[in-house]
N, C-alpha and C positions, 0 to 999 in steps of 0.2 A: 523547426528543429525539435527532435525528439530527445528526451533525457532519460537515461536509466534511472530506475527507482529501486532502492533496496531499503527494507525496513527490518531492523534487528531489535528483538526484545532483549532488555538488559536487566541485571540485578541491581546495579547502582548507577543512577543517572549521572551524578556528579563525576564519578570516576570515569565513566564512559565519555562524557563531554570532554573532559581533560585529554583522554587518550585520542579520541577521534579528531579533536581540534589540532593536536600535534601531528597526527597522521596526515591531515589535509594542509600542512604547512602553516600552522598557527592561524588558520582561518576561523573566525568566530561564526557560530551558528546563525542561520537566517531567522529561525523561530526557536524560542526557548519557553517552555511551560513547565509546570511543576512535575509533570509525568511524561514529557515528550520534548524532543529536540530534533531540528532538521537543518541540514546544510544543503543549499542549492549551489553546487560548485560548477565552475567553468573549466577547471583543470584538476581532475578529470571531470567531464560533463556528467554529473550525476546528482540526483535528488536522494540524499542519504538521510534516513530518519532512524531515531532510536526512541524507545519508550519503555517506561517502567510501569506497566499496568497489570501485572500478575500473570502474564503469559510465560510459557517456558522460554528461558533464555536461548537465543540463537536466531537464525534467519526466520523472520515472521512471514514475509512475502517479498516478491520481486515484481517489478512492473516497468512499464514504459509510460512516462508522462509526455503528453503532447500539448501543443500550443493552439491548435485550431480544430474546429469541428471536422474539417476534411481529414486531418491526421488521425482523429479519433475513429472516423469511419474506416480509414485505411487499416488501423490496428484491429478493429472489429472484424474486418474482412480476413486479416491474418489468423485471428482466432478461428473463424469459420473454416478457413483452409486447413487448419490443423485437425479439423473434424473432432472437436471436443465440446462438451456441454459448456455453455456460457450463461452467466447471470448478469443482466444489465441493470444498472441503477442510474436514475436521473435525479439531479439536484440533491444528492445524498450528502449528509454532513459526516465527515470522517477526518481525523487527524487535524483538527482545527481549520478545516477548509470545506467548502461546498464544491462538489464536483459531479460531473457526469462520468460514469465509468462502466467497465465491464470486467468480470472476473472469470477465471477458469483455473483448473488444477492440472499440472503437468503429470506425466506418467509416474513420477516418483512421489507425487502427493504434495508438491510445492505449489502454493497459491501464487498465481500471476494476475496482475491487474493492468489495465490500461485506463488512463484517466486524463480528463481535461479539467483543470482547476478553474472554477468560476469566480470565487471570491473567498476571502478568509472568513472564519467562523469563530465565535467566542468560546465554543465548547468543542471537546474532542469528538463527540458523537458516540454512538453505541458501538462497543467493540464486539468482535465475533464471539468472544467468550460470554458476554452478557446476553447476546441473542440466543446462544445455545442454552444458557441457564433458564431463559424464558421460553423454552421449548420452541425456539425459532419463530416466535410469534411476530417478532420485529425483524426487519431486514438487517442483515449483517452489513456493517459499513467498512470495516477494515480487514476483511477477508471473506471469501465466499463461504457459504454454509457447506460443510463437508458432506451433509446428507443430500443437498440439492445439486451439488456439482461433484462429480467424481470421474476420474479417468477410466474409460472402458477401452481396453485394447481391442483392436479390430482383428478378427480372425477370419 
């Protein structure tokens, strides 16, 4: 089964947890950290995450979470079929989880990921804003590098 993933950057984590918990029918989050929160819902089927890590508030990225290597390969094939640049990451730590993933950017500049969670992690991992601040010397974990992946229209 594949699950939609939406990650929203927020200004106030506590207010946002209260709002989204109510929106999801008083469902408690699956993961709560000091700067991050996630719900893995079955109605609707979605992995919905919020974080307060200094990013501009709003949709941070969208993705498709998969459960098997075969589904990850299928999603990577879909990225290839869209004929967009893709950044692959293996065993990367992001959002308190270790995952294999791939990133791309849609024609509007929205970051998309597909990922297979391997295990939980005790740390958030390096954010894309930290990677940019470090001149992209480290791999971005929670969004693709905007300079390494960009949409190029086909003419």
